[in-house]
All heavy atoms as a GROMACS GRO file, in nm:
protein
  615
    1MET      N    1   2.560  -0.563   1.001
    1MET     CA    2   2.449  -0.623   1.073
    1MET      C    3   2.322  -0.599   0.994
    1MET      O    4   2.291  -0.486   0.959
    1MET     CB    5   2.440  -0.561   1.211
    1MET     CG    6   2.333  -0.617   1.295
    1MET     SD    7   2.350  -0.545   1.461
    1MET     CE    8   2.203  -0.605   1.530
    2ARG      N    9   2.249  -0.706   0.968
    2ARG     CA   10   2.124  -0.694   0.893
    2ARG      C   11   2.011  -0.653   0.985
    2ARG      O   12   2.002  -0.698   1.098
    2ARG     CB   13   2.088  -0.827   0.829
    2ARG     CG   14   2.170  -0.856   0.708
    2ARG     CD   15   2.123  -0.981   0.646
    2ARG     NE   16   1.981  -0.968   0.615
    2ARG     CZ   17   1.919  -1.032   0.519
    2ARG    NH1   18   1.986  -1.114   0.446
    2ARG    NH2   19   1.792  -1.016   0.496
    3ARG      N   20   1.924  -0.566   0.932
    3ARG     CA   21   1.804  -0.529   1.006
    3ARG      C   22   1.702  -0.641   0.992
    3ARG      O   23   1.690  -0.700   0.884
    3ARG     CB   24   1.742  -0.404   0.945
    3ARG     CG   25   1.792  -0.281   1.006
    3ARG     CD   26   1.728  -0.156   0.956
    3ARG     NE   27   1.607  -0.168   0.879
    3ARG     CZ   28   1.554  -0.069   0.810
    3ARG    NH1   29   1.611   0.047   0.810
    3ARG    NH2   30   1.444  -0.088   0.742
    4PRO      N   31   1.629  -0.671   1.098
    4PRO     CA   32   1.523  -0.772   1.083
    4PRO      C   33   1.414  -0.719   0.993
    4PRO      O   34   1.389  -0.599   0.989
    4PRO     CB   35   1.473  -0.792   1.226
    4PRO     CG   36   1.516  -0.671   1.301
    4PRO     CD   37   1.639  -0.618   1.231
    5THR      N   38   1.352  -0.807   0.918
    5THR     CA   39   1.243  -0.766   0.829
    5THR      C   40   1.109  -0.796   0.895
    5THR      O   41   1.100  -0.866   0.995
    5THR     CB   42   1.250  -0.838   0.694
    5THR    OG1   43   1.232  -0.978   0.718
    5THR    CG2   44   1.380  -0.812   0.625
    6ALA      N   45   1.005  -0.744   0.835
    6ALA     CA   46   0.870  -0.763   0.888
    6ALA      C   47   0.822  -0.907   0.872
    6ALA      O   48   0.720  -0.944   0.928
    6ALA     CB   49   0.774  -0.668   0.818
    7ALA      N   50   0.894  -0.990   0.798
    7ALA     CA   51   0.851  -1.126   0.773
    7ALA      C   52   0.871  -1.216   0.896
    7ALA      O   53   0.821  -1.327   0.901
    7ALA     CB   54   0.925  -1.184   0.655
    8ALA      N   55   0.944  -1.169   0.995
    8ALA     CA   56   0.967  -1.250   1.115
    8ALA      C   57   0.835  -1.278   1.186
    8ALA      O   58   0.742  -1.199   1.181
    8ALA     CB   59   1.062  -1.177   1.208
    9ALA      N   60   0.827  -1.392   1.250
    9ALA     CA   61   0.704  -1.431   1.320
    9ALA      C   62   0.679  -1.338   1.437
    9ALA      O   63   0.767  -1.316   1.521
    9ALA     CB   64   0.715  -1.575   1.368
   10LEU      N   65   0.562  -1.280   1.442
   10LEU     CA   66   0.522  -1.192   1.550
   10LEU      C   67   0.403  -1.252   1.623
   10LEU      O   68   0.324  -1.326   1.562
   10LEU     CB   69   0.483  -1.054   1.494
   10LEU     CG   70   0.593  -0.972   1.428
   10LEU    CD1   71   0.533  -0.847   1.367
   10LEU    CD2   72   0.698  -0.935   1.529
   11PRO      N   73   0.386  -1.221   1.750
   11PRO     CA   74   0.267  -1.270   1.818
   11PRO      C   75   0.141  -1.210   1.754
   11PRO      O   76   0.147  -1.104   1.693
   11PRO     CB   77   0.285  -1.220   1.962
   11PRO     CG   78   0.387  -1.114   1.956
   11PRO     CD   79   0.470  -1.138   1.833
   12MET      N   80   0.029  -1.280   1.767
   12MET     CA   81  -0.097  -1.234   1.709
   12MET      C   82  -0.133  -1.100   1.773
   12MET      O   83  -0.130  -1.086   1.894
   12MET     CB   84  -0.207  -1.336   1.735
   12MET     CG   85  -0.338  -1.295   1.674
   12MET     SD   86  -0.325  -1.280   1.496
   12MET     CE   87  -0.422  -1.414   1.447
   13ARG      N   88  -0.162  -1.004   1.692
   13ARG     CA   89  -0.198  -0.870   1.738
   13ARG      C   90  -0.341  -0.840   1.695
   13ARG      O   91  -0.389  -0.891   1.596
   13ARG     CB   92  -0.105  -0.765   1.678
   13ARG     CG   93   0.040  -0.792   1.701
   13ARG     CD   94   0.092  -0.706   1.807
   13ARG     NE   95   0.234  -0.736   1.826
   13ARG     CZ   96   0.318  -0.653   1.878
   13ARG    NH1   97   0.279  -0.536   1.915
   13ARG    NH2   98   0.443  -0.688   1.896
   14ALA      N   99  -0.405  -0.752   1.770
   14ALA     CA  100  -0.542  -0.711   1.740
   14ALA      C  101  -0.548  -0.559   1.728
   14ALA      O  102  -0.468  -0.488   1.791
   14ALA     CB  103  -0.637  -0.759   1.850
   15CYS      N  104  -0.641  -0.511   1.648
   15CYS     CA  105  -0.661  -0.366   1.631
   15CYS      C  106  -0.692  -0.303   1.765
   15CYS      O  107  -0.774  -0.354   1.842
   15CYS     CB  108  -0.774  -0.343   1.531
   15CYS     SG  109  -0.815  -0.167   1.508
   16ALA      N  110  -0.629  -0.190   1.794
   16ALA     CA  111  -0.648  -0.120   1.920
   16ALA      C  112  -0.788  -0.063   1.933
   16ALA      O  113  -0.836  -0.042   2.044
   16ALA     CB  114  -0.544  -0.009   1.934
   17ASP      N  115  -0.858  -0.040   1.821
   17ASP     CA  116  -0.992   0.018   1.826
   17ASP      C  117  -1.102  -0.088   1.817
   17ASP      O  118  -1.194  -0.089   1.897
   17ASP     CB  119  -1.012   0.120   1.715
   17ASP     CG  120  -0.933   0.248   1.739
   17ASP    OD1  121  -0.885   0.270   1.852
   17ASP    OD2  122  -0.918   0.327   1.643
   18CYS      N  123  -1.093  -0.179   1.718
   18CYS     CA  124  -1.203  -0.272   1.695
   18CYS      C  125  -1.171  -0.417   1.734
   18CYS      O  126  -1.257  -0.503   1.724
   18CYS     CB  127  -1.250  -0.265   1.550
   18CYS     SG  128  -1.130  -0.331   1.432
   19ALA      N  129  -1.049  -0.445   1.775
   19ALA     CA  130  -1.005  -0.575   1.824
   19ALA      C  131  -1.002  -0.686   1.718
   19ALA      O  132  -0.988  -0.803   1.752
   19ALA     CB  133  -1.086  -0.620   1.945
   20ILE      N  134  -1.011  -0.653   1.591
   20ILE     CA  135  -1.001  -0.752   1.484
   20ILE      C  136  -0.854  -0.797   1.473
   20ILE      O  137  -0.763  -0.719   1.498
   20ILE     CB  138  -1.052  -0.694   1.350
   20ILE    CG1  139  -1.069  -0.804   1.246
   20ILE    CG2  140  -0.961  -0.587   1.297
   20ILE    CD1  141  -1.141  -0.758   1.120
   21ALA      N  142  -0.831  -0.922   1.436
   21ALA     CA  143  -0.694  -0.973   1.418
   21ALA      C  144  -0.628  -0.899   1.301
   21ALA      O  145  -0.690  -0.875   1.199
   21ALA     CB  146  -0.697  -1.123   1.391
   22LEU      N  147  -0.503  -0.862   1.321
   22LEU     CA  148  -0.432  -0.782   1.221
   22LEU      C  149  -0.343  -0.868   1.133
   22LEU      O  150  -0.285  -0.966   1.178
   22LEU     CB  151  -0.345  -0.676   1.290
   22LEU     CG  152  -0.421  -0.572   1.368
   22LEU    CD1  153  -0.323  -0.482   1.442
   22LEU    CD2  154  -0.511  -0.491   1.278
   23ARG      N  155  -0.331  -0.826   1.007
   23ARG     CA  156  -0.235  -0.887   0.915
   23ARG      C  157  -0.104  -0.812   0.928
   23ARG      O  158  -0.097  -0.701   0.982
   23ARG     CB  159  -0.288  -0.876   0.771
   23ARG     CG  160  -0.414  -0.958   0.749
   23ARG     CD  161  -0.461  -0.950   0.604
   23ARG     NE  162  -0.463  -0.814   0.552
   23ARG     CZ  163  -0.572  -0.739   0.546
   23ARG    NH1  164  -0.688  -0.783   0.588
   23ARG    NH2  165  -0.565  -0.617   0.496
   24GLN      N  166   0.004  -0.870   0.877
   24GLN     CA  167   0.137  -0.810   0.888
   24GLN      C  168   0.141  -0.670   0.823
   24GLN      O  169   0.203  -0.579   0.875
   24GLN     CB  170   0.242  -0.902   0.824
   24GLN     CG  171   0.382  -0.848   0.834
   24GLN     CD  172   0.427  -0.825   0.977
   24GLN    OE1  173   0.394  -0.902   1.065
   24GLN    NE2  174   0.501  -0.718   1.000
   25ASP      N  175   0.076  -0.654   0.708
   25ASP     CA  176   0.076  -0.524   0.641
   25ASP      C  177   0.011  -0.415   0.727
   25ASP      O  178   0.052  -0.300   0.723
   25ASP     CB  179   0.004  -0.532   0.506
   25ASP     CG  180   0.087  -0.596   0.398
   25ASP    OD1  181   0.209  -0.616   0.420
   25ASP    OD2  182   0.031  -0.628   0.291
   26GLU      N  183  -0.092  -0.451   0.803
   26GLU     CA  184  -0.159  -0.353   0.889
   26GLU      C  185  -0.069  -0.309   1.003
   26GLU      O  186  -0.065  -0.191   1.039
   26GLU     CB  187  -0.290  -0.411   0.940
   26GLU     CG  188  -0.392  -0.427   0.828
   26GLU     CD  189  -0.513  -0.508   0.868
   26GLU    OE1  190  -0.499  -0.607   0.944
   26GLU    OE2  191  -0.623  -0.474   0.823
   27ILE      N  192   0.004  -0.403   1.060
   27ILE     CA  193   0.100  -0.370   1.165
   27ILE      C  194   0.210  -0.281   1.107
   27ILE      O  195   0.246  -0.179   1.165
   27ILE     CB  196   0.160  -0.498   1.228
   27ILE    CG1  197   0.050  -0.574   1.302
   27ILE    CG2  198   0.276  -0.465   1.320
   27ILE    CD1  199   0.089  -0.714   1.345
   28ALA      N  200   0.259  -0.318   0.990
   28ALA     CA  201   0.367  -0.243   0.927
   28ALA      C  202   0.325  -0.100   0.890
   28ALA      O  203   0.401  -0.005   0.912
   28ALA     CB  204   0.417  -0.317   0.804
   29ILE      N  205   0.205  -0.083   0.834
   29ILE     CA  206   0.163   0.052   0.794
   29ILE      C  207   0.138   0.138   0.917
   29ILE      O  208   0.163   0.258   0.916
   29ILE     CB  209   0.042   0.050   0.696
   29ILE    CG1  210   0.027   0.186   0.628
   29ILE    CG2  211  -0.086   0.011   0.766
   29ILE    CD1  212   0.134   0.224   0.533
   30SER      N  213   0.089   0.076   1.026
   30SER     CA  214   0.075   0.152   1.151
   30SER      C  215   0.210   0.203   1.197
   30SER      O  216   0.225   0.321   1.233
   30SER     CB  217   0.012   0.065   1.261
   30SER     OG  218  -0.121   0.031   1.230
   31ARG      N  219   0.310   0.116   1.192
   31ARG     CA  220   0.446   0.157   1.232
   31ARG      C  221   0.501   0.265   1.139
   31ARG      O  222   0.564   0.360   1.185
   31ARG     CB  223   0.540   0.038   1.228
   31ARG     CG  224   0.525  -0.051   1.348
   31ARG     CD  225   0.637  -0.151   1.354
   31ARG     NE  226   0.636  -0.213   1.483
   31ARG     CZ  227   0.645  -0.344   1.505
   31ARG    NH1  228   0.660  -0.425   1.403
   31ARG    NH2  229   0.640  -0.392   1.626
   32ARG      N  230   0.479   0.250   1.012
   32ARG     CA  231   0.535   0.345   0.915
   32ARG      C  232   0.470   0.482   0.927
   32ARG      O  233   0.538   0.585   0.922
   32ARG     CB  234   0.518   0.288   0.775
   32ARG     CG  235   0.574   0.371   0.665
   32ARG     CD  236   0.725   0.367   0.665
   32ARG     NE  237   0.775   0.470   0.577
   32ARG     CZ  238   0.882   0.458   0.504
   32ARG    NH1  239   0.957   0.350   0.513
   32ARG    NH2  240   0.920   0.555   0.425
   33LEU      N  241   0.338   0.487   0.944
   33LEU     CA  242   0.268   0.615   0.944
   33LEU      C  243   0.264   0.681   1.083
   33LEU      O  244   0.262   0.803   1.092
   33LEU     CB  245   0.125   0.598   0.892
   33LEU     CG  246   0.114   0.553   0.747
   33LEU    CD1  247  -0.032   0.537   0.707
   33LEU    CD2  248   0.185   0.650   0.654
   34ILE      N  249   0.261   0.601   1.190
   34ILE     CA  250   0.252   0.656   1.325
   34ILE      C  251   0.391   0.666   1.389
   34ILE      O  252   0.426   0.768   1.447
   34ILE     CB  253   0.158   0.574   1.414
   34ILE    CG1  254   0.022   0.554   1.348
   34ILE    CG2  255   0.146   0.635   1.553
   34ILE    CD1  256  -0.057   0.683   1.326
   35GLY      N  257   0.468   0.561   1.381
   35GLY     CA  258   0.603   0.561   1.438
   35GLY      C  259   0.647   0.417   1.466
   35GLY      O  260   0.566   0.335   1.508
   36ARG      N  261   0.773   0.390   1.444
   36ARG     CA  262   0.821   0.251   1.458
   36ARG      C  263   0.817   0.200   1.600
   36ARG      O  264   0.814   0.081   1.622
   36ARG     CB  265   0.963   0.240   1.402
   36ARG     CG  266   0.965   0.244   1.251
   36ARG     CD  267   1.102   0.211   1.199
   36ARG     NE  268   1.101   0.220   1.053
   36ARG     CZ  269   1.147   0.126   0.975
   36ARG    NH1  270   1.200   0.017   1.026
   36ARG    NH2  271   1.144   0.139   0.846
   37GLY      N  272   0.818   0.287   1.698
   37GLY     CA  273   0.819   0.244   1.838
   37GLY      C  274   0.682   0.225   1.900
   37GLY      O  275   0.673   0.203   2.022
   38ILE      N  276   0.576   0.231   1.822
   38ILE     CA  277   0.442   0.221   1.881
   38ILE      C  278   0.414   0.082   1.934
   38ILE      O  279   0.475  -0.016   1.890
   38ILE     CB  280   0.331   0.262   1.780
   38ILE    CG1  281   0.329   0.170   1.659
   38ILE    CG2  282   0.347   0.408   1.740
   38ILE    CD1  283   0.214   0.194   1.564
   39THR      N  284   0.323   0.073   2.029
   39THR     CA  285   0.286  -0.056   2.087
   39THR      C  286   0.141  -0.093   2.056
   39THR      O  287   0.099  -0.205   2.084
   39THR     CB  288   0.306  -0.056   2.239
   39THR    OG1  289   0.228   0.049   2.297
   39THR    CG2  290   0.453  -0.037   2.273
   40GLN      N  291   0.064  -0.002   2.000
   40GLN     CA  292  -0.072  -0.028   1.957
   40GLN      C  293  -0.077  -0.019   1.805
   40GLN      O  294  -0.009   0.066   1.748
   40GLN     CB  295  -0.171   0.072   2.016
   40GLN     CG  296  -0.188   0.062   2.163
   40GLN     CD  297  -0.295   0.160   2.211
   40GLN    OE1  298  -0.313   0.266   2.153
   40GLN    NE2  299  -0.365   0.123   2.316
   41PHE      N  300  -0.159  -0.104   1.745
   41PHE     CA  301  -0.168  -0.108   1.600
   41PHE      C  302  -0.315  -0.105   1.559
   41PHE      O  303  -0.403  -0.139   1.637
   41PHE     CB  304  -0.102  -0.235   1.546
   41PHE     CG  305   0.040  -0.250   1.595
   41PHE    CD1  306   0.070  -0.329   1.705
   41PHE    CD2  307   0.143  -0.183   1.530
   41PHE    CE1  308   0.200  -0.341   1.750
   41PHE    CE2  309   0.273  -0.195   1.576
   41PHE     CZ  310   0.301  -0.273   1.686
   42TRP      N  311  -0.341  -0.062   1.433
   42TRP     CA  312  -0.478  -0.048   1.386
   42TRP      C  313  -0.498  -0.118   1.253
   42TRP      O  314  -0.405  -0.125   1.171
   42TRP     CB  315  -0.510   0.100   1.371
   42TRP     CG  316  -0.509   0.171   1.501
   42TRP    CD1  317  -0.614   0.185   1.587
   42TRP    CD2  318  -0.397   0.233   1.564
   42TRP    NE1  319  -0.572   0.252   1.699
   42TRP    CE2  320  -0.441   0.283   1.688
   42TRP    CE3  321  -0.264   0.252   1.529
   42TRP    CZ2  322  -0.357   0.352   1.777
   42TRP    CZ3  323  -0.180   0.319   1.617
   42TRP    CH2  324  -0.227   0.368   1.738
   43CYS      N  325  -0.619  -0.167   1.231
   43CYS     CA  326  -0.655  -0.223   1.101
   43CYS      C  327  -0.662  -0.107   1.001
   43CYS      O  328  -0.663   0.011   1.041
   43CYS     CB  329  -0.787  -0.299   1.108
   43CYS     SG  330  -0.930  -0.196   1.142
   44ILE      N  331  -0.670  -0.138   0.874
   44ILE     CA  332  -0.671  -0.034   0.771
   44ILE      C  333  -0.790   0.060   0.790
   44ILE      O  334  -0.776   0.182   0.781
   44ILE     CB  335  -0.670  -0.096   0.630
   44ILE    CG1  336  -0.532  -0.159   0.605
   44ILE    CG2  337  -0.702   0.008   0.522
   44ILE    CD1  338  -0.521  -0.235   0.475
   45GLY      N  339  -0.907   0.006   0.821
   45GLY     CA  340  -1.026   0.090   0.838
   45GLY      C  341  -1.012   0.186   0.955
   45GLY      O  342  -1.043   0.305   0.941
   46CYS      N  343  -0.968   0.137   1.069
   46CYS     CA  344  -0.952   0.224   1.187
   46CYS      C  345  -0.839   0.324   1.169
   46CYS      O  346  -0.851   0.439   1.210
   46CYS     CB  347  -0.931   0.140   1.313
   46CYS     SG  348  -1.076   0.042   1.360
   47LEU      N  349  -0.731   0.281   1.107
   47LEU     CA  350  -0.619   0.373   1.080
   47LEU      C  351  -0.663   0.484   0.985
   47LEU      O  352  -0.630   0.601   1.007
   47LEU     CB  353  -0.500   0.296   1.023
   47LEU     CG  354  -0.372   0.375   1.001
   47LEU    CD1  355  -0.320   0.434   1.131
   47LEU    CD2  356  -0.266   0.287   0.937
   48ALA      N  357  -0.741   0.448   0.884
   48ALA     CA  358  -0.792   0.549   0.790
   48ALA      C  359  -0.880   0.651   0.862
   48ALA      O  360  -0.869   0.771   0.838
   48ALA     CB  361  -0.869   0.480   0.676
   49ARG      N  362  -0.966   0.603   0.952
   49ARG     CA  363  -1.050   0.695   1.030
   49ARG      C  364  -0.965   0.787   1.117
   49ARG      O  365  -0.991   0.906   1.126
   49ARG     CB  366  -1.150   0.618   1.116
   49ARG     CG  367  -1.274   0.576   1.042
   49ARG     CD  368  -1.383   0.526   1.134
   49ARG     NE  369  -1.346   0.406   1.206
   49ARG     CZ  370  -1.348   0.283   1.153
   49ARG    NH1  371  -1.388   0.266   1.029
   49ARG    NH2  372  -1.313   0.178   1.225
   50ARG      N  373  -0.864   0.731   1.183
   50ARG     CA  374  -0.776   0.811   1.268
   50ARG      C  375  -0.702   0.919   1.189
   50ARG      O  376  -0.679   1.029   1.239
   50ARG     CB  377  -0.671   0.724   1.338
   50ARG     CG  378  -0.726   0.642   1.448
   50ARG     CD  379  -0.616   0.561   1.515
   50ARG     NE  380  -0.661   0.523   1.646
   50ARG     CZ  381  -0.644   0.596   1.757
   50ARG    NH1  382  -0.578   0.708   1.752
   50ARG    NH2  383  -0.691   0.554   1.871
   51LEU      N  384  -0.664   0.888   1.065
   51LEU     CA  385  -0.589   0.981   0.983
   51LEU      C  386  -0.679   1.064   0.891
   51LEU      O  387  -0.629   1.148   0.816
   51LEU     CB  388  -0.485   0.905   0.899
   51LEU     CG  389  -0.379   0.829   0.981
   51LEU    CD1  390  -0.288   0.751   0.888
   51LEU    CD2  391  -0.299   0.924   1.069
   52ALA      N  392  -0.810   1.039   0.895
   52ALA     CA  393  -0.910   1.111   0.816
   52ALA      C  394  -0.882   1.102   0.666
   52ALA      O  395  -0.884   1.201   0.594
   52ALA     CB  396  -0.919   1.256   0.861
   53VAL      N  397  -0.854   0.979   0.621
   53VAL     CA  398  -0.835   0.952   0.478
   53VAL      C  399  -0.915   0.827   0.442
   53VAL      O  400  -0.946   0.746   0.530
   53VAL     CB  401  -0.684   0.930   0.442
   53VAL    CG1  402  -0.603   1.054   0.471
   53VAL    CG2  403  -0.628   0.810   0.514
   54PRO      N  404  -0.946   0.806   0.315
   54PRO     CA  405  -1.014   0.683   0.276
   54PRO      C  406  -0.920   0.562   0.288
   54PRO      O  407  -0.798   0.576   0.273
   54PRO     CB  408  -1.052   0.706   0.130
   54PRO     CG  409  -1.014   0.844   0.096
   54PRO     CD  410  -0.932   0.900   0.206
   55PRO      N  411  -0.975   0.443   0.316
   55PRO     CA  412  -0.892   0.322   0.325
   55PRO      C  413  -0.809   0.295   0.199
   55PRO      O  414  -0.700   0.241   0.206
   55PRO     CB  415  -0.993   0.210   0.349
   55PRO     CG  416  -1.109   0.278   0.413
   55PRO     CD  417  -1.114   0.415   0.351
   56SER      N  418  -0.859   0.338   0.083
   56SER     CA  419  -0.785   0.316  -0.042
   56SER      C  420  -0.650   0.389  -0.039
   56SER      O  421  -0.553   0.342  -0.099
   56SER     CB  422  -0.868   0.361  -0.162
   56SER     OG  423  -0.898   0.499  -0.153
   57VAL      N  424  -0.642   0.500   0.030
   57VAL     CA  425  -0.516   0.574   0.040
   57VAL      C  426  -0.416   0.493   0.121
   57VAL      O  427  -0.298   0.484   0.084
   57VAL     CB  428  -0.538   0.714   0.104
   57VAL    CG1  429  -0.406   0.782   0.137
   57VAL    CG2  430  -0.623   0.801   0.013
   58ILE      N  431  -0.461   0.430   0.229
   58ILE     CA  432  -0.373   0.346   0.311
   58ILE      C  433  -0.324   0.227   0.229
   58ILE      O  434  -0.204   0.196   0.231
   58ILE     CB  435  -0.446   0.296   0.439
   58ILE    CG1  436  -0.504   0.415   0.520
   58ILE    CG2  437  -0.355   0.207   0.522
   58ILE    CD1  438  -0.403   0.502   0.586
   59ARG      N  439  -0.414   0.163   0.156
   59ARG     CA  440  -0.374   0.047   0.072
   59ARG      C  441  -0.272   0.088  -0.034
   59ARG      O  442  -0.176   0.016  -0.061
   59ARG     CB  443  -0.497  -0.016   0.009
   59ARG     CG  444  -0.582  -0.092   0.106
   59ARG     CD  445  -0.697  -0.165   0.037
   59ARG     NE  446  -0.790  -0.215   0.135
   59ARG     CZ  447  -0.900  -0.149   0.175
   59ARG    NH1  448  -0.932  -0.032   0.120
   59ARG    NH2  449  -0.978  -0.200   0.266
   60ARG      N  450  -0.294   0.205  -0.094
   60ARG     CA  451  -0.201   0.254  -0.196
   60ARG      C  452  -0.064   0.283  -0.135
   60ARG      O  453   0.041   0.251  -0.194
   60ARG     CB  454  -0.257   0.380  -0.263
   60ARG     CG  455  -0.176   0.423  -0.382
   60ARG     CD  456  -0.244   0.531  -0.466
   60ARG     NE  457  -0.286   0.645  -0.387
   60ARG     CZ  458  -0.413   0.690  -0.379
   60ARG    NH1  459  -0.508   0.631  -0.447
   60ARG    NH2  460  -0.442   0.794  -0.304
   61LYS      N  461  -0.060   0.339  -0.012
   61LYS     CA  462   0.066   0.365   0.056
   61LYS      C  463   0.140   0.233   0.085
   61LYS      O  464   0.262   0.227   0.072
   61LYS     CB  465   0.046   0.443   0.185
   61LYS     CG  466  -0.001   0.585   0.167
   61LYS     CD  467   0.089   0.666   0.075
   61LYS     CE  468   0.217   0.709   0.137
   61LYS     NZ  469   0.301   0.790   0.047
   62ILE      N  470   0.068   0.129   0.123
   62ILE     CA  471   0.129  -0.001   0.148
   62ILE      C  472   0.202  -0.047   0.022
   62ILE      O  473   0.317  -0.090   0.028
   62ILE     CB  474   0.026  -0.105   0.193
   62ILE    CG1  475  -0.023  -0.073   0.335
   62ILE    CG2  476   0.082  -0.247   0.185
   62ILE    CD1  477  -0.141  -0.155   0.380
   63GLU      N  478   0.136  -0.038  -0.092
   63GLU     CA  479   0.197  -0.081  -0.218
   63GLU      C  480   0.315   0.008  -0.257
   63GLU      O  481   0.415  -0.040  -0.308
   63GLU     CB  482   0.094  -0.087  -0.330
   63GLU     CG  483  -0.010  -0.196  -0.309
   63GLU     CD  484   0.050  -0.334  -0.281
   63GLU    OE1  485   0.148  -0.373  -0.348
   63GLU    OE2  486   0.000  -0.402  -0.190
   64GLU      N  487   0.306   0.138  -0.229
   64GLU     CA  488   0.417   0.229  -0.258
   64GLU      C  489   0.539   0.194  -0.175
   64GLU      O  490   0.652   0.188  -0.226
   64GLU     CB  491   0.377   0.374  -0.230
   64GLU     CG  492   0.284   0.433  -0.334
   64GLU     CD  493   0.239   0.573  -0.297
   64GLU    OE1  494   0.304   0.639  -0.211
   64GLU    OE2  495   0.139   0.619  -0.354
   65TYR      N  496   0.519   0.171  -0.045
   65TYR     CA  497   0.630   0.136   0.043
   65TYR      C  498   0.691   0.002   0.002
   65TYR      O  499   0.812  -0.015   0.004
   65TYR     CB  500   0.588   0.134   0.188
   65TYR     CG  501   0.560   0.271   0.245
   65TYR    CD1  502   0.445   0.297   0.317
   65TYR    CD2  503   0.650   0.377   0.227
   65TYR    CE1  504   0.419   0.422   0.370
   65TYR    CE2  505   0.625   0.503   0.279
   65TYR     CZ  506   0.509   0.525   0.351
   65TYR     OH  507   0.485   0.649   0.402
   66ARG      N  508   0.607  -0.095  -0.035
   66ARG     CA  509   0.656  -0.225  -0.080
   66ARG      C  510   0.742  -0.209  -0.206
   66ARG      O  511   0.850  -0.266  -0.216
   66ARG     CB  512   0.540  -0.320  -0.106
   66ARG     CG  513   0.585  -0.458  -0.146
   66ARG     CD  514   0.471  -0.557  -0.153
   66ARG     NE  515   0.437  -0.597  -0.017
   66ARG     CZ  516   0.316  -0.585   0.037
   66ARG    NH1  517   0.216  -0.537  -0.033
   66ARG    NH2  518   0.293  -0.621   0.160
   67ALA      N  519   0.695  -0.128  -0.300
   67ALA     CA  520   0.769  -0.106  -0.424
   67ALA      C  521   0.903  -0.034  -0.399
   67ALA      O  522   0.999  -0.056  -0.471
   67ALA     CB  523   0.685  -0.024  -0.522
   68MET      N  524   0.907   0.051  -0.295
   68MET     CA  525   1.031   0.121  -0.259
   68MET      C  526   1.132   0.028  -0.192
   68MET      O  527   1.248   0.062  -0.179
   68MET     CB  528   1.002   0.234  -0.160
   68MET     CG  529   0.937   0.354  -0.222
   68MET     SD  530   0.895   0.488  -0.105
   68MET     CE  531   0.975   0.448   0.045
   69GLY      N  532   1.085  -0.089  -0.147
   69GLY     CA  533   1.175  -0.182  -0.080
   69GLY      C  534   1.182  -0.162   0.070
   69GLY      O  535   1.277  -0.209   0.134
   70CYS      N  536   1.084  -0.096   0.130
   70CYS     CA  537   1.082  -0.074   0.275
   70CYS      C  538   1.088  -0.209   0.346
   70CYS      O  539   1.014  -0.302   0.314
   70CYS     CB  540   0.956   0.001   0.314
   70CYS     SG  541   0.938   0.027   0.492
   71ALA      N  542   1.175  -0.220   0.445
   71ALA     CA  543   1.195  -0.345   0.520
   71ALA      C  544   1.070  -0.390   0.595
   71ALA      O  545   1.055  -0.507   0.626
   71ALA     CB  546   1.311  -0.331   0.617
   72LEU      N  547   0.978  -0.300   0.624
   72LEU     CA  548   0.856  -0.337   0.693
   72LEU      C  549   0.757  -0.410   0.603
   72LEU      O  550   0.666  -0.475   0.652
   72LEU     CB  551   0.787  -0.211   0.752
   72LEU     CG  552   0.860  -0.137   0.863
   72LEU    CD1  553   0.791  -0.007   0.895
   72LEU    CD2  554   0.869  -0.227   0.986
   73PHE      N  555   0.774  -0.397   0.472
   73PHE     CA  556   0.682  -0.456   0.376
   73PHE      C  557   0.756  -0.551   0.281
   73PHE      O  558   0.797  -0.510   0.172
   73PHE     CB  559   0.614  -0.346   0.293
   73PHE     CG  560   0.536  -0.248   0.375
   73PHE    CD1  561   0.596  -0.133   0.422
   73PHE    CD2  562   0.404  -0.272   0.408
   73PHE    CE1  563   0.526  -0.043   0.500
   73PHE    CE2  564   0.333  -0.183   0.485
   73PHE     CZ  565   0.395  -0.068   0.532
   74PRO      N  566   0.773  -0.677   0.320
   74PRO     CA  567   0.842  -0.770   0.231
   74PRO      C  568   0.761  -0.790   0.102
   74PRO      O  569   0.639  -0.778   0.101
   74PRO     CB  570   0.850  -0.899   0.313
   74PRO     CG  571   0.744  -0.886   0.416
   74PRO     CD  572   0.724  -0.739   0.442
   75MET      N  573   0.832  -0.819  -0.004
   75MET     CA  574   0.766  -0.844  -0.131
   75MET      C  575   0.677  -0.966  -0.119
   75MET      O  576   0.714  -1.066  -0.055
   75MET     CB  577   0.869  -0.867  -0.243
   75MET     CG  578   0.955  -0.744  -0.271
   75MET     SD  579   0.860  -0.597  -0.318
   75MET     CE  580   0.815  -0.641  -0.484
   76LYS      N  581   0.559  -0.960  -0.180
   76LYS     CA  582   0.468  -1.074  -0.178
   76LYS      C  583   0.525  -1.184  -0.266
   76LYS      O  584   0.576  -1.157  -0.375
   76LYS     CB  585   0.330  -1.034  -0.224
   76LYS     CG  586   0.259  -0.947  -0.125
   76LYS     CD  587   0.115  -0.929  -0.162
   76LYS     CE  588   0.046  -0.847  -0.054
   76LYS     NZ  589  -0.093  -0.828  -0.081
   77GLN      N  590   0.514  -1.307  -0.218
   77GLN     CA  591   0.565  -1.421  -0.294
   77GLN      C  592   0.457  -1.473  -0.386
   77GLN      O  593   0.341  -1.481  -0.350
   77GLN     CB  594   0.607  -1.530  -0.196
   77GLN     CG  595   0.703  -1.478  -0.094
   77GLN     CD  596   0.829  -1.557  -0.090
   77GLN    OE1  597   0.832  -1.667  -0.135
   77GLN    NE2  598   0.932  -1.499  -0.035
   78GLU      N  599   0.496  -1.507  -0.507
   78GLU     CA  600   0.403  -1.566  -0.604
   78GLU      C  601   0.377  -1.710  -0.566
   78GLU      O  602   0.468  -1.783  -0.530
   78GLU     CB  603   0.463  -1.561  -0.745
   78GLU     CG  604   0.501  -1.423  -0.790
   78GLU     CD  605   0.386  -1.350  -0.857
   78GLU    OE1  606   0.296  -1.417  -0.904
   78GLU    OE2  607   0.390  -1.226  -0.858
   79ASP      N  608   0.253  -1.755  -0.574
   79ASP     CA  609   0.219  -1.895  -0.541
   79ASP      C  610   0.241  -1.986  -0.657
   79ASP      O  611   0.247  -1.961  -0.767
   79ASP     CB  612   0.074  -1.905  -0.493
   79ASP     CG  613   0.056  -1.839  -0.358
   79ASP    OD1  614   0.154  -1.836  -0.281
   79ASP    OD2  615  -0.054  -1.790  -0.332
   0.00000   0.00000   0.00000
């Protein structure tokens, strides 16, 4: 049985703190760093504040997880 990937269509989500519309990577990194079963998600800026790290650390972790092949972070397609 295949696990669903993060590329599946999800309803529009908003940051739990600032209410900005979230991208798929922001939802995925929230799940990866906080827990897969969470129901609230955060933008990179708010997540960085919650974890007391610079936003660049969150962005770097997204790329690390993508390079590892994590199912939450599908590879970006070339245009």
